[in-house]
C-alpha positions as a Markdown table, in Angstrom:
| # | Residue | x | y | z |
|---|---|---|---|---|
| 1 | Met | -104.0 | 56.8 | 109.3 |
| 2 | Pro | -100.6 | 54.7 | 110.3 |
| 3 | Ser | -97.2 | 55.5 | 109.7 |
| 4 | Glu | -95.1 | 53.4 | 107.3 |
| 5 | Thr | -92.9 | 52.1 | 109.9 |
| 6 | Glu | -96.4 | 51.2 | 112.2 |
| 7 | Ile | -97.5 | 50.0 | 108.8 |
| 8 | Tyr | -94.3 | 47.5 | 108.1 |
| 9 | Ser | -94.4 | 46.8 | 112.3 |
| 10 | Ala | -97.8 | 45.2 | 112.7 |
| 11 | Leu | -97.2 | 43.5 | 108.4 |
| 12 | Thr | -93.7 | 41.5 | 109.8 |
| 13 | Glu | -96.2 | 40.6 | 113.0 |
| 14 | Ile | -98.3 | 39.1 | 111.0 |
| 15 | Phe | -95.4 | 37.4 | 109.0 |
| 16 | His | -94.6 | 36.0 | 111.7 |
| 17 | Asp | -97.8 | 34.5 | 112.9 |
| 18 | Val | -98.5 | 33.5 | 109.5 |
| 19 | Phe | -95.3 | 32.0 | 108.6 |
| 20 | Met | -94.8 | 30.6 | 112.4 |
| 21 | Arg | -91.1 | 32.4 | 112.8 |
| 22 | Asp | -89.8 | 35.0 | 113.9 |
| 23 | Asp | -86.5 | 35.2 | 111.8 |
| 24 | Ile | -88.4 | 37.4 | 108.7 |
| 25 | Ala | -87.1 | 40.9 | 108.6 |
| 26 | Leu | -89.6 | 42.3 | 105.6 |
| 27 | Ala | -88.4 | 45.4 | 103.7 |
| 28 | Pro | -90.6 | 46.9 | 100.6 |
| 29 | Glu | -88.8 | 44.3 | 97.8 |
| 30 | Thr | -89.8 | 41.6 | 99.6 |
| 31 | Ser | -91.6 | 38.6 | 97.7 |
| 32 | Ala | -92.8 | 35.6 | 98.3 |
| 33 | Lys | -89.2 | 34.5 | 96.1 |
| 34 | Asp | -87.5 | 35.5 | 99.2 |
| 35 | Ile | -89.8 | 33.5 | 101.9 |
| 36 | Lys | -89.7 | 29.7 | 102.3 |
| 37 | Gly | -92.8 | 28.5 | 102.2 |
| 38 | Trp | -95.1 | 31.6 | 101.1 |
| 39 | Asp | -97.7 | 30.3 | 98.4 |
| 40 | Ser | -101.0 | 31.1 | 97.5 |
| 41 | Phe | -102.5 | 29.4 | 100.7 |
| 42 | Lys | -100.2 | 31.5 | 103.1 |
| 43 | Gln | -101.1 | 34.8 | 100.7 |
| 44 | Ile | -104.2 | 34.4 | 101.9 |
| 45 | Glu | -103.5 | 34.0 | 105.0 |
| 46 | Ile | -101.9 | 37.4 | 105.5 |
| 47 | Ile | -104.4 | 39.1 | 103.3 |
| 48 | Leu | -107.1 | 38.0 | 106.2 |
| 49 | Gly | -103.8 | 39.1 | 108.3 |
| 50 | Val | -103.6 | 42.8 | 107.3 |
| 51 | Glu | -107.9 | 43.6 | 106.8 |
| 52 | Asp | -108.1 | 42.2 | 110.4 |
| 53 | Arg | -105.2 | 43.9 | 111.9 |
| 54 | Phe | -106.1 | 47.6 | 109.5 |
| 55 | Gly | -110.0 | 46.7 | 109.9 |
| 56 | Ile | -110.2 | 47.1 | 105.5 |
| 57 | Lys | -111.1 | 44.8 | 102.9 |
| 58 | Leu | -108.6 | 44.5 | 99.6 |
| 59 | Asn | -110.6 | 43.6 | 96.4 |
| 60 | Thr | -109.9 | 41.6 | 93.6 |
| 61 | Arg | -108.2 | 44.6 | 91.7 |
| 62 | Glu | -105.6 | 45.9 | 95.0 |
| 63 | Leu | -105.0 | 42.0 | 95.6 |
| 64 | Asp | -104.0 | 41.4 | 91.4 |
| 65 | Ser | -101.7 | 44.7 | 92.6 |
| 66 | Leu | -99.1 | 43.0 | 94.9 |
| 67 | Arg | -95.6 | 42.0 | 93.5 |
| 68 | Asn | -94.5 | 42.4 | 96.9 |
| 69 | Val | -94.4 | 43.6 | 100.9 |
| 70 | Gly | -93.8 | 47.1 | 99.8 |
| 71 | Asp | -96.4 | 46.9 | 97.5 |
| 72 | Leu | -99.0 | 45.7 | 100.1 |
| 73 | Ala | -97.5 | 48.2 | 102.8 |
| 74 | Ala | -99.1 | 51.0 | 99.8 |
| 75 | Val | -102.2 | 49.5 | 100.0 |
| 76 | Val | -103.0 | 49.3 | 103.0 |
| 77 | Ala | -101.8 | 53.0 | 103.4 |
| 78 | Asn | -104.4 | 54.0 | 101.1 |
| 79 | Lys | -107.5 | 52.1 | 102.3 |
| 80 | Ala | -106.5 | 53.0 | 105.7 |
| 81 | Ala | -106.0 | 57.0 | 105.6 |
């Protein structure tokens, strides 16, 4: 099971790749309103990156529960356990 630090490090890399920006710093409360260009298409890219990086699949219920990066990190921690 990855540690919280490992999860946030991987999520940061995924966000840097998806948005093609290295200046994005993630916090648990970071949400789409905080990152310019985070729309539904970017959300799909983020989810695909997370699933690929952690070897997990997120279901519809889990996807619907995501409100911020902290929620995403918690789902990853649960699924990767």
